[in-house]
VMD Tcl script that draws the C-alpha trace (Angstrom):
set ca {
  {-67.10 369.92 63.45}
  {-67.41 368.76 59.87}
  {-70.62 369.66 58.05}
  {-71.98 369.08 54.58}
  {-74.80 370.86 52.78}
  {-77.33 368.62 51.08}
  {-80.78 368.92 49.53}
  {-83.53 366.72 50.91}
  {-84.83 364.70 47.93}
  {-88.34 364.62 49.36}
  {-88.94 368.20 50.57}
  {-86.26 369.91 48.43}
  {-85.14 371.75 51.59}
  {-81.48 372.69 51.81}
  {-79.85 371.71 55.08}
  {-76.57 371.18 56.80}
  {-75.66 367.85 58.31}
  {-72.95 367.30 60.90}
  {-70.82 364.33 59.84}
  {-68.26 364.61 62.62}
  {-67.43 361.12 63.84}
  {-68.90 359.35 60.79}
  {-67.89 355.70 61.08}
  {-66.59 353.43 58.36}
  {-69.71 351.28 58.74}
  {-71.93 354.32 58.13}
  {-69.87 355.32 55.10}
  {-70.01 351.76 53.77}
  {-73.82 351.97 53.70}
  {-73.55 354.97 51.36}
  {-70.82 353.35 49.26}
  {-73.18 350.48 48.43}
  {-75.47 352.84 46.48}
  {-72.89 355.14 44.84}
  {-72.10 354.32 41.22}
  {-68.74 352.80 40.33}
  {-67.65 355.75 38.17}
  {-68.02 358.14 41.10}
  {-66.26 355.74 43.46}
  {-63.36 355.51 41.02}
  {-63.21 359.31 40.63}
  {-62.98 359.71 44.41}
  {-60.45 356.97 45.04}
  {-58.11 358.19 47.78}
  {-60.22 361.32 48.37}
  {-59.93 361.35 52.13}
  {-58.14 359.77 55.04}
  {-61.26 359.50 57.20}
  {-64.87 358.60 56.41}
  {-65.99 362.19 57.03}
  {-63.30 363.61 54.70}
  {-64.34 361.15 51.99}
  {-68.03 361.99 52.35}
  {-67.30 365.73 52.23}
  {-65.30 365.17 49.02}
  {-68.20 363.15 47.62}
  {-70.65 366.01 48.27}
  {-68.26 368.45 46.59}
  {-67.95 366.10 43.61}
  {-71.63 365.31 42.96}
  {-73.32 368.37 44.45}
  {-75.86 368.75 47.24}
  {-78.86 367.40 45.33}
  {-77.32 364.07 44.28}
  {-75.64 363.73 47.66}
  {-78.99 364.24 49.38}
  {-80.53 361.45 47.34}
  {-77.81 359.02 48.46}
  {-77.44 360.18 52.05}
  {-81.07 360.76 52.98}
  {-82.57 358.23 50.59}
  {-80.51 355.24 51.73}
}
mol new
graphics top color blue
foreach p $ca { graphics top sphere $p radius 0.5 }
foreach p [lrange $ca 0 end-1] q [lrange $ca 1 end] { graphics top cylinder $p $q radius 0.2 }
display resetview
């Protein structure tokens, strides 16, 4: 099981989210709202969508990740 910790941008609650089995289509929805600088910084960050998303959360932190993941 692969989990990430994010902060809900609406309630400010900290929570874990299981991203096991994240599809490329699901990741693509997030990629559409992530800024180009971050995308460039994470180029080649993971071999699977879940590895890439976990690297993204590590890179931007749980608050920014929560805005993208829960707000999109």
